[in-house]
PLY file of the C-alpha trace (Angstrom):
ply
format ascii 1.0
element vertex 271
property float x
property float y
property float z
element edge 270
property int vertex1
property int vertex2
end_header
88.25 119.40 108.86
90.65 119.82 111.56
90.87 117.07 114.60
89.64 119.70 118.28
92.90 117.60 119.69
96.19 117.53 117.21
97.70 114.93 119.26
95.02 112.41 117.81
95.60 112.86 114.79
95.32 110.07 111.64
99.08 110.14 110.86
100.00 109.57 114.33
97.63 106.54 114.76
99.23 105.76 111.74
102.41 105.31 113.44
101.89 103.94 116.61
100.37 100.97 114.64
103.10 100.24 112.30
105.21 100.14 115.63
103.00 97.33 116.60
105.40 94.45 116.96
108.75 96.44 117.39
110.66 94.61 119.57
114.56 94.85 119.70
116.24 92.07 119.76
117.49 90.21 122.92
120.87 88.92 123.60
120.76 85.32 123.45
124.56 84.39 123.33
124.54 83.88 127.02
124.47 80.04 127.73
123.09 77.71 130.72
126.65 75.82 131.06
128.44 79.19 130.77
129.51 79.28 134.82
130.10 83.60 133.84
126.40 83.93 133.40
123.98 85.47 136.09
121.09 84.75 136.87
119.29 87.92 135.94
121.26 87.14 132.44
119.84 83.06 132.15
116.31 84.57 132.98
116.72 87.31 130.09
118.20 84.67 127.53
115.12 81.93 128.48
112.58 84.26 128.11
114.22 85.87 125.07
114.25 81.91 123.30
110.68 81.73 124.98
109.46 84.61 123.25
110.49 82.56 119.46
108.02 79.59 120.21
105.18 81.90 121.32
102.74 83.55 118.74
104.03 87.48 118.42
102.25 90.04 120.58
102.58 94.01 120.14
101.57 96.93 122.07
99.40 99.74 120.61
99.26 103.44 121.63
96.07 105.78 120.74
95.54 109.42 121.41
98.87 110.80 121.36
101.95 110.87 119.96
105.07 108.58 120.27
109.15 108.77 119.93
108.92 106.51 116.96
108.91 106.44 113.66
107.84 103.68 110.80
110.61 101.34 109.78
112.88 102.19 106.92
111.06 101.42 103.15
107.61 100.95 104.98
104.68 102.86 103.17
101.18 103.23 105.10
98.25 104.75 104.20
95.27 105.47 106.86
91.74 106.79 107.02
89.98 107.89 109.84
86.69 109.57 110.98
85.61 111.27 114.22
82.37 112.05 115.90
81.20 115.49 115.84
78.81 117.15 118.51
76.15 119.59 117.95
75.88 123.27 119.45
73.58 121.07 122.26
76.99 119.24 123.25
75.20 115.67 122.31
77.15 113.50 119.59
75.85 113.46 115.98
76.14 110.91 113.33
78.16 113.44 111.49
81.95 112.25 111.38
85.12 114.78 110.94
87.44 112.59 108.05
91.08 112.40 107.43
93.10 110.37 105.41
96.69 110.18 105.64
100.08 108.79 103.46
103.32 108.48 104.63
106.81 106.47 104.60
109.65 105.46 106.77
113.39 106.22 106.35
116.17 105.64 108.08
117.26 103.61 110.96
116.32 104.79 114.69
119.08 102.10 116.30
122.12 103.25 114.17
121.43 106.89 113.03
118.17 108.88 112.64
114.39 107.14 111.48
112.34 109.90 109.60
108.84 109.59 109.01
106.86 111.69 106.44
103.03 112.01 106.54
100.99 113.77 104.97
97.37 114.21 105.76
94.05 115.22 103.87
91.86 116.94 105.87
89.24 118.60 103.44
86.92 115.62 102.71
84.48 118.71 101.15
85.48 118.38 98.28
88.00 115.87 98.74
91.77 117.22 98.92
90.50 120.86 99.77
92.96 121.13 102.38
96.03 119.29 104.03
99.18 119.11 105.76
102.71 117.51 105.58
104.21 116.89 109.26
108.07 115.37 109.48
109.11 113.34 112.44
112.67 112.33 113.87
113.69 109.46 115.97
116.78 108.37 117.73
117.36 105.20 119.96
118.44 105.83 123.28
118.44 102.79 124.22
117.66 98.92 122.92
114.37 99.36 123.90
113.92 103.27 124.43
113.17 105.99 121.52
113.09 109.79 121.81
111.59 111.24 119.06
110.26 115.39 117.52
107.70 115.99 115.23
106.89 118.72 113.30
102.77 119.03 112.57
101.70 121.24 109.33
105.26 121.90 108.25
103.92 122.85 104.66
99.84 123.38 104.31
96.99 124.09 102.04
93.63 124.95 102.27
92.50 125.90 105.62
96.10 124.43 106.90
97.53 127.02 104.93
97.95 129.68 107.55
98.10 127.16 110.95
101.55 127.30 112.82
104.33 124.37 113.04
102.93 122.10 115.66
105.88 120.07 117.34
105.82 117.30 120.06
108.72 115.61 121.54
108.28 112.61 123.19
110.01 109.65 124.83
108.82 106.26 124.38
110.19 102.76 126.19
109.43 99.33 125.43
109.23 96.32 127.60
107.92 92.97 128.93
105.56 91.82 131.65
106.20 88.10 132.20
103.58 85.81 133.65
104.28 82.14 133.90
104.69 81.10 130.59
103.60 83.71 128.79
104.56 87.61 128.43
102.57 90.92 127.76
104.63 93.33 125.89
104.17 97.17 126.79
104.92 100.61 125.89
105.26 103.69 127.38
105.47 107.32 126.58
106.02 110.60 127.99
106.30 113.97 126.15
105.69 117.50 125.64
103.96 119.60 122.76
102.97 123.07 121.66
99.54 122.22 121.08
98.01 119.72 123.09
95.70 121.08 125.61
93.10 123.60 125.27
91.20 122.37 122.12
94.58 122.19 120.86
95.85 125.90 120.93
97.79 125.81 124.41
101.22 123.38 125.05
101.32 120.54 127.49
102.57 117.14 128.73
101.16 114.04 127.32
101.34 110.75 129.09
100.33 107.00 127.52
100.53 103.27 128.09
99.75 100.17 125.68
99.61 96.68 126.34
99.41 93.98 123.58
96.99 91.01 125.10
97.64 88.83 121.65
98.82 88.72 119.14
95.46 90.33 117.42
94.54 93.04 119.89
96.24 95.92 121.91
94.76 98.43 124.60
95.42 101.71 125.70
95.29 104.81 128.03
96.41 108.13 127.26
96.10 111.78 128.65
97.19 115.03 127.43
96.81 115.94 131.10
93.09 117.10 130.68
91.22 114.48 130.13
91.94 110.62 129.51
91.49 108.69 126.24
90.75 104.79 125.69
91.75 102.66 122.98
91.83 99.38 121.59
94.14 97.97 118.67
93.04 94.91 116.18
94.63 93.18 113.22
93.05 89.84 111.30
95.69 86.96 110.74
93.79 86.91 107.54
94.14 90.33 106.44
98.13 91.07 106.53
99.39 94.43 107.05
95.96 95.77 108.31
95.49 97.67 111.30
91.81 98.54 112.97
91.86 101.09 115.80
89.24 102.74 118.26
89.92 105.47 120.57
87.22 107.01 122.95
88.39 110.82 123.04
87.60 111.97 126.54
86.48 108.74 127.55
84.79 110.14 130.83
83.92 113.44 129.45
85.84 115.87 131.68
86.21 118.36 128.90
82.64 118.01 127.29
85.40 117.16 123.93
83.37 113.00 124.22
84.15 111.46 120.80
84.86 107.79 118.98
87.54 108.27 116.24
87.31 105.00 114.27
90.63 104.43 112.12
91.70 101.81 109.40
95.34 101.86 108.57
96.81 99.65 106.14
101.03 98.95 105.83
103.63 97.53 102.96
106.99 96.91 105.32
110.19 96.58 103.02
108.32 98.28 100.23
111.80 100.10 98.93
0 1
1 2
2 3
3 4
4 5
5 6
6 7
7 8
8 9
9 10
10 11
11 12
12 13
13 14
14 15
15 16
16 17
17 18
18 19
19 20
20 21
21 22
22 23
23 24
24 25
25 26
26 27
27 28
28 29
29 30
30 31
31 32
32 33
33 34
34 35
35 36
36 37
37 38
38 39
39 40
40 41
41 42
42 43
43 44
44 45
45 46
46 47
47 48
48 49
49 50
50 51
51 52
52 53
53 54
54 55
55 56
56 57
57 58
58 59
59 60
60 61
61 62
62 63
63 64
64 65
65 66
66 67
67 68
68 69
69 70
70 71
71 72
72 73
73 74
74 75
75 76
76 77
77 78
78 79
79 80
80 81
81 82
82 83
83 84
84 85
85 86
86 87
87 88
88 89
89 90
90 91
91 92
92 93
93 94
94 95
95 96
96 97
97 98
98 99
99 100
100 101
101 102
102 103
103 104
104 105
105 106
106 107
107 108
108 109
109 110
110 111
111 112
112 113
113 114
114 115
115 116
116 117
117 118
118 119
119 120
120 121
121 122
122 123
123 124
124 125
125 126
126 127
127 128
128 129
129 130
130 131
131 132
132 133
133 134
134 135
135 136
136 137
137 138
138 139
139 140
140 141
141 142
142 143
143 144
144 145
145 146
146 147
147 148
148 149
149 150
150 151
151 152
152 153
153 154
154 155
155 156
156 157
157 158
158 159
159 160
160 161
161 162
162 163
163 164
164 165
165 166
166 167
167 168
168 169
169 170
170 171
171 172
172 173
173 174
174 175
175 176
176 177
177 178
178 179
179 180
180 181
181 182
182 183
183 184
184 185
185 186
186 187
187 188
188 189
189 190
190 191
191 192
192 193
193 194
194 195
195 196
196 197
197 198
198 199
199 200
200 201
201 202
202 203
203 204
204 205
205 206
206 207
207 208
208 209
209 210
210 211
211 212
212 213
213 214
214 215
215 216
216 217
217 218
218 219
219 220
220 221
221 222
222 223
223 224
224 225
225 226
226 227
227 228
228 229
229 230
230 231
231 232
232 233
233 234
234 235
235 236
236 237
237 238
238 239
239 240
240 241
241 242
242 243
243 244
244 245
245 246
246 247
247 248
248 249
249 250
250 251
251 252
252 253
253 254
254 255
255 256
256 257
257 258
258 259
259 260
260 261
261 262
262 263
263 264
264 265
265 266
266 267
267 268
268 269
269 270
C-alpha cells in the first residue's frame, strides 16, 4: 500500500540512515605553534583532533526527505511497516508494509551524487505494485548539500498511474560542543509537490536530527501540518544494520497519528 505521507517513505528513511556518520573532514593543518593561526582556527583544529579520539556519533533525520544521497558504491535494503487506522479512526494492529532496495553513485562533493531506489509497496501478493525513484545531490559547501528527488519516475501496479513526486531540499551538518564532547546535528529545509493534505498537495518540509552517542540519534520533522518524532538505533554487534521508530503526526494534529518501524541494512563500498 502507498504511504499516506509520501515524505515518510522507506526510501527516504533508508537514505538518511546511510548518511549517519557522514562528517566532512575538518582542516587539521593548523598547528598551535603557528603564530598565523587565529583563535577560531585553533579551536576548529583542536575539536577535529578531539573527534578522532572519541567514539563516532552521527545524527539521523526521519519523517522527511533530505539533501543527501547514499555514498558511491553503497548498496542498501530496508523494510518498513506503518500502523493503520480503522473507519472509526482508531489505530489497528495491521501494518502498511513496503520494501526498498537501492544504491548510490557518484560523489556529491566533487560532481553530483546519485541514488537509485526501488520500492515494492504491494505486499499481497508481494511485488504486485511499486515504483522507482531518483535522487541527485551536490555539495554547496563542505557541510551543506542540496538535493532534488523524483519519486515514482517509473511504477507498476497501483503506482503505475501516479504522477512524479518532486522534492528539493538543503541539508546542513554541524556539531554542538559541550566541554570535552560533541553532538553532531543535521538540519533540513525543503519543498515538495506531494507533502501536505495526505500527500496530495505541495508544501514545505523542515527537520532536525542530533546524534546522542554512537548508537542512537533523535529526530524531529514537520510538513507544516503536523510533527513527526523519531529515533534511530544501531548496534555495535550488527554492523550495517539500523532500526528506526517514527511517530507520524506525533501530537495527532491532523488525525494521522501512526507509528512507523523500519529496519535497514547497508553494504558500503560494494562496488
